[in-house]
C-alpha positions as CSV (number, residue, x, y, z in Angstrom):
1,M,7.8,-1.8,18.7
2,T,6.1,-5.0,19.6
3,P,7.6,-8.4,19.6
4,K,5.3,-9.4,16.7
5,Q,6.4,-6.4,14.8
6,A,10.1,-7.2,15.4
7,D,9.6,-10.9,14.2
8,F,8.2,-9.4,11.0
9,V,10.8,-6.9,10.3
10,R,13.3,-9.5,10.8
11,L,11.6,-12.0,8.5
12,Y,10.9,-9.7,5.9
13,F,14.5,-8.8,6.0
14,E,15.7,-12.4,5.4
15,L,12.9,-13.3,3.2
16,G,12.3,-10.2,1.3
17,N,8.6,-11.2,1.1
18,A,6.1,-9.2,3.3
19,S,3.3,-11.6,2.6
20,E,5.3,-14.3,3.6
21,A,6.9,-12.2,6.3
22,Y,3.8,-11.2,8.0
23,K,2.0,-15.0,7.7
24,Q,5.2,-16.3,9.9
25,A,5.6,-13.4,12.1
26,Y,1.5,-13.4,13.2
27,N,1.1,-16.8,12.9
28,S,-1.5,-16.1,10.1
29,T,-3.7,-18.4,8.2
30,G,-5.4,-15.5,6.4
31,K,-6.2,-15.4,2.6
32,P,-3.3,-14.1,0.5
33,N,-5.2,-10.4,-0.4
34,T,-5.2,-10.1,3.7
35,L,-1.8,-11.1,4.1
36,H,-0.9,-8.8,1.5
37,R,-2.9,-5.8,2.7
38,K,-1.8,-6.5,6.5
39,A,1.6,-6.6,5.1
40,N,1.6,-3.4,3.5
41,E,0.0,-1.9,6.5
42,L,3.0,-2.8,8.6
43,L,5.4,-1.7,5.8
44,K,3.9,2.0,6.1
45,H,4.1,2.0,9.9
46,P,6.9,4.6,10.6
47,I,8.8,2.9,13.2
48,I,8.7,-0.4,11.2
49,K,9.9,1.7,7.8
50,S,12.6,3.2,9.8
51,E,13.8,-0.2,11.2
52,I,13.7,-1.7,7.6
53,E,15.5,1.1,6.4
54,A,18.4,1.3,9.1
55,M,18.7,-2.4,8.3
56,Q,19.2,-2.2,4.8
57,E,21.6,0.6,5.1
58,E,23.4,-1.3,7.7
59,A,23.6,-4.5,5.1
60,K,24.5,-1.9,2.4
61,N,27.7,-0.7,4.2
62,R,28.3,-4.0,5.6
63,N,28.5,-5.6,2.2
64,N,29.9,-2.6,0.4
65,I,26.9,-2.3,-2.4
66,T,26.6,0.8,-4.1
67,I,25.0,1.8,-7.2
68,D,27.6,1.1,-9.2
69,N,28.6,-2.5,-8.1
70,V,24.9,-3.5,-8.8
71,I,25.0,-2.0,-12.2
72,A,27.9,-3.7,-13.1
73,E,26.9,-6.9,-12.0
74,L,23.8,-6.4,-14.3
75,E,25.5,-6.0,-16.7
76,E,27.5,-8.7,-16.6
77,A,24.5,-10.9,-16.4
78,R,22.9,-9.2,-19.0
79,Q,26.2,-9.9,-21.6
80,T,26.2,-13.7,-20.1
81,A,22.8,-13.7,-21.1
82,K,23.1,-12.5,-24.5
83,Q,26.2,-14.6,-25.3
84,S,23.6,-17.6,-24.1
85,G,20.8,-16.6,-26.6
86,N,18.8,-16.2,-23.1
87,A,16.6,-13.4,-24.2
88,S,14.5,-13.4,-20.9
89,A,17.1,-12.9,-18.8
90,M,18.7,-10.1,-20.9
91,V,15.3,-8.5,-20.4
92,S,15.0,-9.1,-16.6
93,A,18.9,-7.9,-16.1
94,T,18.0,-4.7,-18.4
95,M,14.8,-4.1,-16.2
96,G,17.0,-4.4,-12.9
97,K,19.6,-1.8,-14.2
98,A,16.8,0.4,-15.1
99,K,14.9,0.1,-11.8
100,V,18.5,0.8,-9.9
101,L,18.8,4.0,-11.6
102,G,15.4,4.8,-11.1
103,L,14.1,5.0,-14.7
104,V,11.4,2.4,-13.7
105,V,8.7,2.6,-11.0
106,D,6.3,-0.2,-10.2
107,K,2.8,0.7,-10.2
108,Q,2.5,-0.4,-6.5
109,E,5.2,2.0,-5.3
110,T,3.5,5.3,-7.0
111,N,-0.4,4.4,-5.4
112,T,0.9,5.2,-2.1
113,K,-2.2,7.8,-1.5
114,T,-4.5,6.2,1.2
115,L,-8.2,6.3,0.4
116,T,-9.9,6.9,3.1
117,P,-14.0,6.3,3.4
118,P,-16.2,9.2,3.0
119,V,-17.7,10.9,6.4
120,F,-21.6,11.2,6.1
121,N,-22.9,13.8,8.7
122,F,-26.6,12.8,8.8
123,V,-28.9,15.2,10.8
124,G,-31.8,13.4,12.4
125,V,-34.9,13.8,10.6
126,K,-38.4,13.7,12.2
127,P,-40.7,10.9,10.2
128,V,-43.3,12.7,8.1
129,R,-46.3,11.2,10.1
130,D,-44.7,13.0,13.2
131,L,-44.4,16.2,11.8
132,T,-47.2,19.4,12.8
133,E,-48.7,20.8,9.5
134,E,-46.7,23.9,9.9
135,E,-43.2,21.6,9.9
136,L,-44.7,19.8,6.8
137,N,-45.3,23.0,4.9
138,I,-41.8,24.3,5.3
139,E,-40.4,21.3,4.3
140,L,-42.3,20.9,1.5
141,A,-41.9,24.7,0.5
142,K,-38.1,23.9,0.4
143,Y,-39.1,22.0,-2.4
144,G,-41.8,24.3,-4.2
145,N,-44.6,21.9,-3.0
146,P,-46.2,23.7,-0.3
147,L,-49.8,22.0,0.7
148,P,-53.0,23.5,-0.5
149,A,-54.4,26.3,2.0
150,R,-57.6,24.2,4.1
151,I,-60.7,26.2,4.2
């Protein structure tokens, strides 16, 4: 892992925002879409991905975080929001619970298939002006248009 990649991992773990982590680690002034794309490329890199997962696992163990604890805290937040009449906070807590339990998946998470550009294998073609009469006849015959016979 390069030093900048290591900085990216550390910053991503601290900030929780891949684009901002990329921007700071690489001192980038790129456009938001570029930062987002580059950050996502790094997140898919096998070494970086495994390092982030290891750091998350370590933090989870260090803080004794379990799904049950997270669900309990989100339910407590939902009840507090319900009592105060804050519907938006209630929905956020409910959606948080659903995500933790795997009932809701972000579209970005499901669209992990990488699109690859098509590959074209062009065969060199002689310009028509360079074809002999016989070569021209062969090519035209392929399309059902042979030259008329010369007298």
